[in-house]
C-alpha positions in Angstrom: 40.1 23.7 -280.4 39.5 20.0 -281.1 40.9 18.3 -284.2 38.6 17.0 -286.8 39.4 13.5 -285.8 38.6 14.1 -282.1 35.3 15.8 -283.0 34.4 12.8 -285.2 35.2 10.4 -282.4 33.1 12.4 -280.0 30.2 12.3 -282.4 30.2 8.5 -282.3 30.1 8.4 -278.5 26.2 8.5 -278.2 25.8 5.5 -280.5 28.6 3.6 -278.7 27.1 4.4 -275.3 23.7 3.2 -276.4 25.2 -0.1 -277.5 27.0 -0.5 -274.2 23.8 0.5 -272.3 21.8 -2.1 -274.1 24.4 -4.8 -273.4 24.7 -3.9 -269.7 21.1 -3.2 -268.8 19.2 -5.7 -270.9 17.2 -4.0 -273.6 13.5 -4.1 -274.3 12.9 -6.0 -277.5 10.5 -5.1 -280.2 9.4 -7.6 -282.8 8.5 -6.0 -286.1 7.8 -9.0 -288.2 4.1 -8.1 -288.1 4.9 -4.4 -288.9 3.4 -2.9 -285.8 5.9 -3.7 -283.1 5.4 -4.7 -279.5 7.4 -5.6 -276.4 8.9 -9.1 -276.4 11.0 -9.0 -273.2 11.2 -6.4 -270.5 14.1 -4.4 -269.1 15.3 -0.9 -268.6 17.4 1.1 -270.9 17.5 1.5 -274.7 15.4 -0.5 -277.1 16.4 -3.3 -279.4 14.3 -4.3 -282.4 14.8 -8.1 -282.9 14.2 -9.3 -286.4 14.7 -12.6 -288.1 18.2 -12.4 -289.6 17.1 -13.7 -293.0 15.2 -10.4 -293.5 18.0 -8.0 -292.6 20.9 -7.1 -294.9 22.5 -5.0 -292.2 23.7 -6.3 -288.8 22.1 -3.4 -286.8 20.4 -0.1 -287.1 20.2 2.9 -284.7 17.3 5.3 -284.7 18.3 8.3 -282.7 16.5 11.6 -281.9 18.9 14.4 -283.0 18.5 18.2 -282.7 19.1 20.7 -285.5 18.8 24.5 -285.8 17.6 23.9 -289.3 14.6 21.6 -288.6 14.4 21.0 -284.9 14.2 17.3 -283.8 14.8 14.7 -286.4 15.8 11.0 -286.5 19.4 10.0 -287.5 21.1 6.7 -288.0 24.1 5.4 -286.0 26.4 7.5 -288.2 24.4 10.7 -287.5 23.0 10.8 -291.0 19.4 12.1 -291.3 16.6 9.7 -292.1 13.7 10.9 -294.3 10.1 10.0 -295.2 8.5 10.3 -298.7 5.1 11.9 -299.1 4.2 9.5 -302.0 4.5 6.5 -299.6 1.7 5.7 -297.2 1.7 5.0 -293.5 -1.7 3.4 -293.1 -1.1 0.8 -294.4 2.7 1.1 -294.6 3.8 1.1 -298.2 7.1 2.1 -299.9 6.8 3.5 -303.5 10.5 4.4 -303.9 12.3 1.8 -305.9 14.6 1.6 -309.0 16.4 4.9 -309.7 14.6 6.5 -306.7 16.1 3.9 -304.3 19.5 4.7 -305.6 19.1 8.4 -304.7 17.1 7.6 -301.5 18.4 4.2 -300.2 15.9 2.5 -298.0 16.8 1.8 -294.4 16.6 -2.0 -294.3 15.7 -4.0 -291.2 18.7 -5.3 -289.5 19.1 -8.2 -287.0 19.0 -5.6 -284.2 17.7 -2.0 -284.3 18.1 0.2 -281.3 16.4 3.4 -280.5 17.4 6.5 -278.5 14.8 9.2 -278.0 12.4 7.3 -280.4 9.3 5.4 -279.1 10.0 1.8 -279.9 6.3 1.1 -280.3 6.3 3.4 -283.4 9.0 1.3 -285.1 8.0 -1.4 -287.5 8.7 -2.7 -291.0 7.2 -3.1 -294.4 8.0 -5.5 -297.3 9.4 -3.8 -300.3 8.7 -4.7 -304.0 12.3 -5.8 -304.3 11.8 -8.4 -301.4 13.6 -6.4 -298.7 12.2 -5.4 -295.4 12.3 -1.7 -294.7 12.2 0.0 -291.3 9.1 2.2 -290.7 8.4 4.9 -288.1 4.8 5.5 -287.3 4.1 3.5 -290.5 6.3 5.7 -292.7 9.1 3.9 -294.5 12.5 5.4 -293.8 15.3 6.4 -296.2 18.7 8.0 -296.3 19.7 10.6 -298.9 22.7 10.0 -301.1 23.3 13.8 -301.2 24.1 13.9 -297.5 27.8 13.7 -297.3 28.4 14.0 -293.5 26.6 13.5 -290.2 24.1 16.2 -289.6 23.6 17.1 -293.2 20.0 17.8 -294.1 20.3 18.4 -297.9 17.4 16.2 -298.6 15.0 18.3 -296.6 12.1 19.5 -298.8 13.5 17.9 -302.0 10.9 17.9 -304.7 8.4 19.0 -302.1 8.0 15.4 -301.1 11.0 14.4 -299.0 11.3 15.5 -295.4 13.5 14.6 -292.4 11.4 12.5 -290.1 10.7 13.5 -286.5 11.0 11.0 -283.6 7.1 10.8 -283.8 7.2 10.0 -287.5 6.0 13.4 -288.7 7.7 15.8 -291.2 10.4 17.9 -289.6 9.6 21.6 -289.6 11.6 24.5 -291.0 13.6 26.5 -288.4 10.9 29.3 -288.5 8.3 26.8 -287.3 6.4 27.0 -290.6 5.2 23.8 -292.3 7.6 22.3 -294.9 7.0 23.1 -298.5 3.9 22.0 -300.4 4.2 18.8 -302.4 5.0 19.2 -306.0 4.0 17.1 -309.1 7.6 16.2 -310.1 9.2 12.8 -309.2 10.9 14.3 -306.2 14.2 12.6 -306.6 
């Protein structure tokens, strides 16, 4: 049986390996300044989203496809925390409606200087300008968030919250319940 410390160290291996792979292989860059993404320079391996540093408040982001018995495939950050989408946002055009108190409970994933993907199509990654002036990462047009209630990697406690918050799949869709049924119907409450 492994100790808690060794299990935690092992959970960080995929993110660290992706970083090393990008450095060693020469990553494909994706510029999201226009919000839609596109290849900037070629190369095999993982994908790096290059963004003007003045927009990003975080040095790097990782979008990684992760499996769960609860919802199937979903996207997690470098720490293994689930990323969510909000039904009250829009994807076409991308628009974030979660600010103020909502953004405290559901912190937006801000564009960093570099964002890498593993198991997520880099052409689906983009950004949107927020009302507070920040640039938020989008997937298939949907702005991405973390949930303050998730306390450890793999937690999905935000799934279905208020009928409007759902873990996001690598394709940008709502993650499904473990029985394959569609997630809950949207409700009329604020959802946070």
